[in-house]
C-alpha positions in Angstrom: -0.6 -35.7 4.4 1.6 -32.8 3.2 -1.5 -30.6 2.8 -2.7 -31.4 6.3 0.8 -30.6 7.7 0.9 -27.3 5.8 -2.5 -26.4 7.1 -1.4 -27.1 10.7 1.8 -25.1 10.3 -0.2 -22.2 8.8 -2.6 -22.1 11.7 0.2 -22.3 14.2 2.0 -19.5 12.5 -1.1 -17.3 12.4 -1.8 -18.0 16.1 1.8 -17.3 17.1 1.2 -13.6 16.8 -1.4 -13.8 19.5 0.3 -16.3 21.8 4.0 -15.5 21.8 5.0 -13.3 24.7 6.7 -10.0 23.9 5.2 -9.7 20.4 3.1 -6.8 19.5 1.3 -5.4 16.5 0.3 -2.0 15.4 -3.3 -2.7 16.3 -2.4 -3.5 19.9 -1.6 0.1 20.3 -4.9 1.4 19.0 -3.6 2.3 15.6 -4.2 0.4 12.4 -2.1 0.5 9.2 -2.5 -1.0 5.8 0.0 -1.0 2.9 -1.2 -1.9 -0.6 0.9 -2.3 -3.6 0.4 -1.6 -7.3 3.0 -2.9 -9.7 1.0 -3.1 -13.0 0.0 -0.5 -15.5 -3.6 -1.7 -15.5 -6.5 0.8 -14.9 -8.7 -2.0 -13.6 -6.1 -3.1 -11.0 -5.4 0.6 -10.1 -9.1 1.0 -9.4 -9.2 -2.2 -7.4 -6.4 -1.0 -5.2 -8.2 2.3 -4.7 -11.4 0.5 -3.9 -9.6 -1.7 -1.4 -8.2 1.3 0.3 -11.5 3.1 0.5 -13.5 0.1 1.6 -11.0 -0.9 4.3 -11.0 2.6 5.7 -14.8 2.7 5.7 -15.0 -0.7 7.5 -12.7 0.4 10.2 -14.4 3.8 10.6 -17.8 2.0 10.9 -16.3 0.2 13.9 -15.1 3.5 15.4 -11.5 2.8 14.5 -8.9 4.7 12.5 -7.0 3.1 9.6 -4.0 4.7 7.9 -3.6 3.4 4.3 -0.6 3.8 2.0 -0.5 2.6 -1.6 3.0 1.9 -2.8 3.5 2.1 -6.6 6.5 0.6 -8.3 7.5 -0.9 -11.7 4.8 -0.3 -14.3 2.4 0.5 -11.5 4.2 3.8 -11.0 2.2 5.1 -14.0 -0.7 5.4 -11.5 1.0 8.4 -10.0 2.2 10.1 -13.2 0.4 12.8 -15.2 -2.1 11.1 -17.5 -3.0 8.4 -14.9 -6.4 7.0 -15.6 -7.1 7.3 -11.8 -5.7 10.8 -11.2 -9.1 12.3 -10.4 -9.6 9.7 -7.6 -6.1 10.3 -6.2 -6.8 14.1 -6.2 -10.1 13.5 -4.4 -8.2 11.5 -1.7 -5.8 14.3 -1.3 -8.4 17.1 -1.2 -10.7 15.2 1.2 -8.0 14.3 3.8 -9.0 10.6 3.6 -5.8 9.3 5.3 -5.0 7.4 2.2 -1.4 8.2 1.1 0.8 7.1 -1.8 4.5 6.2 -2.1 6.3 6.3 -5.4 9.3 4.1 -6.0 12.4 6.3 -6.7 14.2 3.4 -8.5 11.4 3.0 -11.0 11.1 6.8 -11.4 14.8 7.0 -12.3 14.5 4.1 -14.8 11.4 5.6 -16.4 12.9 9.1 -16.6 16.0 7.7 -18.3 14.0 5.8 -20.8 11.9 8.9 -21.5 15.0 11.0 -21.9 13.6 13.6 -19.4 12.8 13.8 -15.7 9.3 12.6 -15.1 7.1 14.3 -12.5 4.6 12.8 -10.1 1.0 14.0 -9.9 1.0 17.2 -7.9 -1.0 16.1 -4.9 0.1 16.4 -1.3 -0.6 12.7 -0.5 2.2 11.4 -2.7 5.7 10.9 -1.5 8.9 9.6 -3.1 10.6 6.6 -1.4 14.0 5.3 -2.5 12.7 1.8 -3.3 9.1 0.6 -3.3 9.7 -3.0 -2.4 12.0 -2.0 0.4 9.5 0.5 1.7 6.8 -2.2 1.8 9.2 -4.4 3.8 9.9 -1.5 6.2 6.2 -1.0 6.7 5.8 -4.7 7.5 8.6 -4.4 10.0 6.6 -1.6 11.6 3.6 -3.8 12.0 1.6 -2.6 8.9 -0.7 -5.2 7.2 0.4 -5.9 3.6 -2.0 -6.7 0.8 -1.2 -7.3 -2.9 -4.5 -7.1 -4.8 
């Protein structure tokens, strides 16, 4: 009984975005946006996130649509954007090819990691990486702006 009720509520919630007057999404304006998170220092997960970004963009482009993707790194996942990252070549490739895949690094995590290391850490030097004050808050802000959020 409870499972059935939860299913009905889930469907009603999902449909409300299409039915409620005055609601809008980023896609209703012709633009599409996806925010992905990485919060683990795991090369396999880092590659999964990058694969999700690439494949999502390719799927939208195959339909003649544009998709902006941003990967937000925080906690141990910030190591994805630091020198020595196992996926640095792929990130550099995204930057040099103008893929529309960007990266946001958590400032809170950077401060904590720098303090622990006893020196100021630096991000990879690619143009598609920006520092944000707090990764989780940035994801919330993106959701408020109508971005789709995925945690691989």
